C-alpha positions in Angstrom: 0.0 0.0 0.0 2.8 2.4 0.8 4.4 1.7 -2.6 1.2 2.6 -4.5 0.8 5.8 -2.4 4.4 6.7 -3.2 3.8 6.1 -6.9 0.6 8.2 -6.9 2.2 11.1 -5.0 5.3 11.1 -7.2 3.1 11.1 -10.3 1.0 14.0 -9.0 4.1 16.0 -8.2 5.7 15.4 -11.7 2.4 16.2 -13.4 2.0 19.5 -11.5 5.6 20.5 -12.4 5.0 19.6 -16.0 1.8 21.5 -16.1 3.4 24.6 -14.7 6.0 24.6 -17.4 3.4 23.8 -20.1 1.2 26.8 -19.2 4.1 29.3 -18.6 3.7 32.2 -21.0 6.6 32.4 -23.3 7.5 36.0 -24.0 8.8 36.8 -27.5 11.7 39.3 -27.0 11.1 40.7 -30.5 8.1 42.6 -29.2 10.1 44.3 -26.5 12.1 47.6 -27.1 15.3 46.7 -28.9 18.7 48.0 -28.1 22.1 47.9 -29.8 25.4 47.7 -28.0 27.7 50.3 -29.4 30.8 49.4 -27.5 30.1 51.2 -24.2 26.4 51.5 -23.8 23.1 50.2 -25.1 21.2 52.6 -27.4 17.7 52.4 -28.8 17.8 50.4 -32.1 14.5 51.5 -33.6 11.8 49.5 -35.2 12.8 46.2 -36.9 12.4 46.3 -40.7 12.0 50.1 -40.7 15.1 51.4 -38.9 17.2 48.3 -39.0 17.5 44.7 -40.1 19.5 41.8 -38.6 21.3 40.2 -41.5 23.0 36.8 -41.5 23.3 34.2 -38.8 26.4 35.2 -36.8 27.0 37.9 -34.3 24.8 39.8 -31.8 22.3 42.1 -33.4 19.8 43.4 -30.8 19.2 43.2 -27.1 16.2 43.7 -24.8 16.0 45.0 -21.3 15.6 42.4 -18.5 15.8 42.8 -14.7 19.3 43.8 -13.9 20.6 44.4 -17.5 20.2 43.4 -21.1 19.9 40.0 -22.8 20.5 39.0 -26.4 17.4 38.9 -28.5 18.3 38.6 -32.2 21.4 37.3 -33.8 23.0 38.6 -37.1 24.7 41.8 -38.1 22.9 45.0 -37.2 22.3 46.9 -40.4 20.6 50.4 -40.4 18.0 50.9 -43.1 18.7 54.0 -45.2 15.9 55.2 -47.4 16.6 57.0 -50.7 16.4 60.8 -50.3 17.6 60.7 -46.7 14.2 60.1 -45.1 
């Protein structure tokens, strides 16, 4: 009887932990304000696709603000978008 009780309690604990992870909201960092590291500080990057694009696969493109600092969001090479006519 103790063995069955132990199995049921263990299963309940594992299922509750699994359920907590399954229902955890995943936040997409791309919807947060994006920053670029310019060697000394983090500066506002602008709007993706309008002010900049992240090209390629290597490198660190943009960061977003998290508690206590900044975390990498997008990889690639940060490339500012320049419109014809300077606008």
